[in-house]
N, C-alpha and C positions, 0 to 999 in steps of 0.2 A: 256551763256547756247545756243547752237546751235537752229535755227529755223528748225524744222520738213521740213517746206516747202522748206527753202533753200535747205535744204538736197536732198529732191526727184529730184527738177529742176537740181542741179549740177550732181548728177547721171544719170540723163536723157540724159543733155548735153553732158557727157563724153562718153557717147556710141553712141551718134547722133543718137537718138530716136527722133521722132517728137512727137507730143500728137496725131495726127490722126493715127501714126502706133500703140504708146500705146494703145489707146483706142480700135484698132482693135485686137488687139493679146491679151489683156487682158478681152476684152468685157466690160470693163468701159467705161461708157458715157464721153466724152472729157471733158463736163463742171464738172464732178464730179472731173477728173482728175487735170483740172485747179484750183477747189476749193481747193484740197488737197496742191498744190504748192504755193497758195495765201493766205492759211487760211481763205478762206470764208465758214466756215462750215455751215452757215445757208442754203445753197442748199440743204443740205442732209435731208432726212424724218426724220432722229433720230439720236442719237447718236450711235447706234449700226451699221448703215451704214457706218458712218464715220471710226469706228474702222475697220471694215470688210473689206472695200475698200481699207482702208491704208495697212493693211496686204498684200493683194495681189498685191498692186502697188508695196510695198517694195521688196516682194519676186521676183518679175518680173524684177525690176532693179539690183537684186542682193544685196540687204540691208539685215540686219538681222530685219525680223519683228518685233519681242518681242521690242528692241531697240528703234525702230520706234514710236511705242506702246507708249512707256515709255514717251519719248520725247514729244508726242502731250497731254499726260495727265498732264505732268508738266506743260506744254504751258497754259493748260485749266485753270489750278489750280491757276497760277498766274494772269490768264485774271480776276476770278472770285472774286468779292467784298467781302471782310471779314467783317461780320455784326460786328458794335461796341461792342455788348454786350458779344460777344466771346472772346474779348479782355480783358473784366474787370473779374476778378476771382469773382464767386457767391457764397455767403454764402448759404449752405444748411443743412437743419435740418433734421437729420435722426431719426425717431421713433424706439427706441429697437425693434427686434421682439417679444421678450418676452411679449410688451404690446398687440400685435395684438394677439398674443396667448391667453393671459387672456380673452381679449375681447372675442374672440370665443368661449371660453368655456362658457363665460358668458349667452351669447346670445344662445349656445346651451342646457343649462340647463332650460334658461326660455322659449324655444319652446317645450321642453319635458314635462316641468311641464304643460303647457297650453294644449298640445295634449292629455296628460294623463288625465287632467279634462275633456275634452270634451268626453273622449272615456267611463270614468266612469260615466258620466251623460247619456248618450246615453245606456249604459249596464244598468244601473240603471231604466231607464224610460220604457227599453223594457223589464225587470222583472215584475213591477209593471203592464204593459199594457197586459202582456201574459195571454190568458184566462188559467183559471185553468182547469187542465183536472181531472178527477175521476182516482184517483189511482188504477190500474189493482189488482183485488184481485186474490190473488194465492190461488186456492183451497187446502186448509190446511185440513185434516182428521186427528182427533185427539180422541184418545179413551181414557178417563182416567177411568173412572168406568164401571163395568159390568152393562147392562141395563137388565131390565124385560118387556116383553110386553104380551098383553093378547089379542087374536085376537077377536074384536068385530064387525069388519066389515065385508063385503064380500070381500074387496080387501085390502091387507095389503100391504106397501110398503115402504121399510126402508133400511138404509146401516146397516149393524149389522157385529160385531166384535167377536173375540173370546171369549168366555165366557158369551156370551149373552144367555137370555132364551127367549123363544117363548112358550106360554102357550095357548093352543087349548082346548077349551070347546066343549066336543060332549056327548049329553044327559045327561048333569048333571055331567060329570065328567072331569077331567081337565089331558091332555095328555101332556107332557114337548118334547121341542124340544131343544137341546143345541147345541150352535155354538162350535165346537171344532177345527175346522182351516177354515181360509180363503184365503190360497195359498198354491198351485197352482189350487187347485179346492176346493169348497165347501163342507166340513165335517159337518154333522148333526148326533148327536146322539140322538136317539129315543129309545121309548120302543120296537121298533121291530128291532133295531139293526142300527148302523153306515150306515148312507145316503151320498153317495158321488154324487154331482152335478157339471159339468163343466159349464165354461161361455156360455151362449148362450143356454142351455140345462133346460129341466124341469122334473119333478119327482112327480108321483102322489102317494099318501100314503093313507094305510088302516091303521091309528092307533089304533083303538079298534077291530081288528080283525073280522069285520063281512062281510068281501068280499066286501064294498063298499068303493067306494074313498072318502075320508074326504078331503084332502088339496092336493094342485097343487102348487109346489114348484117351480120358475123358479129364475135362477141366470142372472140378467140384467147387471150387470158390475162388475168385479174383477181386482184385479192386480196379476197376476201370481207369480210375483217376490217379491212382498212387502205385507206381510200379516197386515202390522199397518194400511193398507189404507179399510181393511174392504172389503165387498162384499153387492151390492145393490142387495137386494131380492124382490120379489114379491109372495105373499101367497095368492091364491085364497081359498076359502071355500064354494063357490057355482058357477055355470056359466061354469062348466067344465062337459065334459061326458067319458073320457077316463076311463076304467076299470082300477082296479088294476092290475089285470093280465088278459090280455084278453085270454091268454088259460088256466092257471092252474085252474082259478074260473068256469069255465063251461066244461070243459074236464075231462072225466072218464079216468081210466088207460086204458081200452080197445080202447077208440078211440084215443089214441096217436100210434105213432108208437113205443110204449114198446114191449119189447119180451114178450114171455111166462113166467111163472113163475119159469121156469128153466132156464131164462138167469141171468147173473153175475151183480148183482147192490148191491151197499151199502147204507144204510141209515143214512145221516149224520145227520139229526132232522127232527121233525114234528112239526105242527103247525095247530093250527084251520082256518087258511088262508093262502094262498101264497102271500108274499110279496117279495119287491126287495131285492136281494143279491149281494153281491161285491166278487171279486174273486180278489185277489192280489198274483202276481206271480214274485219269485226272482229267477233269472238264476244262478247257480252256474257255469255255464261254456256255451261254445259257444252253440247255439240250433237255430233251424228253428222252430218257433211258429206261429201256426194260431190258432185263435177263429173266432167264428160264434157267435152274440148275439141275441137273441130273435129271430133267425131263417131269420134276416134281415141284420143286419151289421157285413159284415166281414173283417179280416184285419189278413195280413200275413206279417212276415219280419224276418231276421236274427239278433238275441239278442246275445249280448256278455256278458261277466262275469259280475257281479255283477249289471246288468240293472233289472229295475221293470217294472211291468205293473198291470194296475188296471182296471179291467173290471167291469161294472154294468149292471145287467139284472133284468127284472121283471119275465121271465118266467123261462130261463136255458140259458146253455152256451157250445156250443160245442168246445173242444179244440182238436189239432193235434199237437205232438211234435216230432221232429226227434230223440230225445232222452229225453226219460221222465224222467229219474234220474239227467237230467241237469238244473231242473227245480223246485224250492219249490213252494207249492200253498199252499193258506189259503182261505177259506170261511168264510166271516163275514155278519153275518145275525141274526136277533132276539136277538140282543145284545149277540152273543155268536160269537167265532174265534176258526175254527175248522181246522187244518192240514190235509193237504192230501196229503199221499203217494200212487202215482198212477201208479208206475212200476218198473222195474229192470234197472240196468244200461245198456245202449246201446239199449233198447228196444222202438221201435217207438209206439208210443201210440195214440188213437183215444177214446174220451170219451166225454160222456154227462153229466154236471152237470144241473139237471133241478128238478122242482117241478113234482110229480104226485100225483093223488087224491087217497085216499083210499075208496071207496064208503062204504064199511062195516063199516068202523071205522067212516068215515064223517070227516076226514082229510086229511091233505096235508103231505106229505113226501118229504123232498129234498134229492135225491139220486145220487151216483155216478154211472154210466151204462156203459158198453162196447158197443162199436158198432162196428160190423164187418166191 
């Protein structure tokens, strides 16, 4: 095998190039060129420098750089002592791969088992140590049987349901108030007719007809969409001063804005006292309708076919309709329900439905009266 150093030196001499000239033209220090030609590789900082300078020098001398590097590496291998153990065949013991897989699975199962035990212990301890919170009680309103109550105190507050009866003792006589409905409003059947009270409203009743207020009923809570939840009512038997009918109980016919005897009016019913009345209106077709309740509350809107309206008043109701025949009306009072036919088709109407007092007879009349 050729010595790489001899190959380099021979090529340089054939070209008649001195080491100084080669060093100057290759930018490689002379000592490194001499080391490449003499095999003194220990002067180089490391193996990469030897290979790099060798490639540049061989290319400068017109030699094949790859062949020169190969000759250098072969010479280096021959110079390196081979360890004796590499010359003696070593017996090796190879563990099958399946053994490692089996051991891994076993270790994984053991780890999962212990981690699971730790988690279960922690969870169990946390549950035992967790403070017991009182269960939130959901208000369940259930009515199984009809109840009867007798007013024996000045203030009666109770949740009542459909079919319940409230007895009001007045001067040795009992008057019954029965719950007919509790949604969307409270309907009470009394001796003086069905009374309707909405949520947040109050109603004063004269049950025995002596023109003196006997009870005041207020609706404190009601579910307008679920009748099964009943209605929370407050009933006062004393401690209120509202008259039953602020107008009808004190004003004579001549004191009201009533027309003379020639005026048109129709008596629907009469009674010994003026008590609250309820107007139920059902619309047969489209109609602009306005009402004024007890000369205080006024409302107006455009009603569509099949809509209904309920108005309750102590003294009277004034109504106005763009088409009187488009609305069917009923008056409920004193246990009676009376239909009212107020006009012809297409006729605009303005009427008063109210109590008037007949001084001669000492009674009250509920009338339908024309309003100019």
